[in-house]
N, C-alpha and C positions, 0 to 999 in steps of 0.2 A: 799547257795542252795535253797533259797526260790523261785527262778524262774526256777527250774529244770523241764523241760518238755520233757521227753524222747519220747513220742509218736508223738508230733507235730515236734520235731527235727528229728526223724526217717523218718517221711513222707516227710517233707520238703527237707531233704537231699537226699532222694530217688528221689524226683522230680527234684531236680537240677542235680543229676547225670544222670537221664533219658533224660532230656532236653539237657544237654551237649553231651550225646552220640548220641542222634538223630540229633542234628545239625551237628555233625561230620560225622555221617553215611550218611545222606541225603543231605547235603550241602558241605561236605568237609571242614568245617570251625570249628575253635576252639571257644569255648564259653568264650571269654575274653571280660568282660563288658566294661572295660576301652578302649580297642581297638574298640569295636563296636561304643561307643560313639564318639571317635575320627574319626572313619570311617564315621559316619553320618555326621560330621561337615566338613570333608575334601574330602569325596569320590565323584565320579561322580554320577549322578542321577540314572544310571542303575544299580549301585551296592549297592544302599542304602536300597532297598526293604526288604531283609532278616534281616538287621539289625533293621530297624524300627518295623517289625513285632516281632522280638525277644524281643527287649526293651519294646515294647507295651504289650507283654505277661507278662513281669515281673510286670509292673505297674498294669495291669488288674488282675493278680492272687492276688495281695496284696489287691486290692480293693474288689475283690470277696470274699476273705477269711474274710476281716473285716465285710462284710455283713452277711456272714454265721455264724461267731463267733464273735459277736459285743463287747464282753467284753474284747478283746485283744488290746485295744488301747494303743499306746505308750505314756509313761509319762516320760518327761525329767526333771531331777532335776537341770540341768545346764541352763545357760542363753542361749538365741537364738543366740547371737553373738559368744559365745564359740562353739556352734553347727556349725556355718557357718565357722568359723576358722578351726575347726577340719575337716570338709569336704574339704576345700581348701588344707589343709596339706596332707590328704589322696590322693586327686587328684594329687597333686605334686609328692607324693611317688610312685603312680602307673605308672606315666610318667617317673620318674627317674629309677624305677625298671623294665621298659619295660613290664608292666603287673600287674594284680591285682591277688587277691586271686582265683577268678574264673578261670582265664587263667592259673596261675601257679599251684595253689593247687589242683583244681578239675580236669583240663585237663592235664596239664603238668606232674604231678605226676602220673597219670593214664598211661601216655605214657612213664614213667620211665625217663623223661628229667632231667639230671643232674643239668641243669640251674634252672629248676623249683623247684626241691627239695631244692637246695641252697636258692632260693628266698623265698620259704615257710618257711625254717628253720629261715631265717632273719626276716620275717614278724611276726611269732610267738614269736621269741626271744625278738624282740622290744616291741610287745604287753605285753608280761610278764613283761618286765623291766618298761615299762610305768605304768602299774597297781601297780607294786611294789613301784615305786617311789611316785606316787600320793597317794596312800592309806596308805603306811607305813612310808615313810620318810617325806612326806609333810602333812600327816594326813587328806587328803581330802577323805571323804567317799562319798557314793552314795547320 
């Protein structure tokens, strides 16, 4: 519990919920990040603008937060290769599950989608199992 940050978590979560609600209300689109990235790569030019603005806002907000609160740099205790492999596996999982946590957990569960509730339970269950295996059975700590 050394990284417990209730205030930043509350405000960050509120901003995620607000941006997802605004995107749905103003544009009629669900804020599924993996779907947005796939859409940028595969969509026609006239349908990419909103995706690029939303994804750019995600990156810009992280940069601005780091400028405002500079002591919050991420420190990774694992190798860069393991970070890359993990990212590829997460990307594969989002395509396999037809969405990611932003689409299923934030937007889908808010719409009471049974499919999204099942997907979120699966995401969280696998995350808990992974942490248990790596920390308790394999003895890999942070």
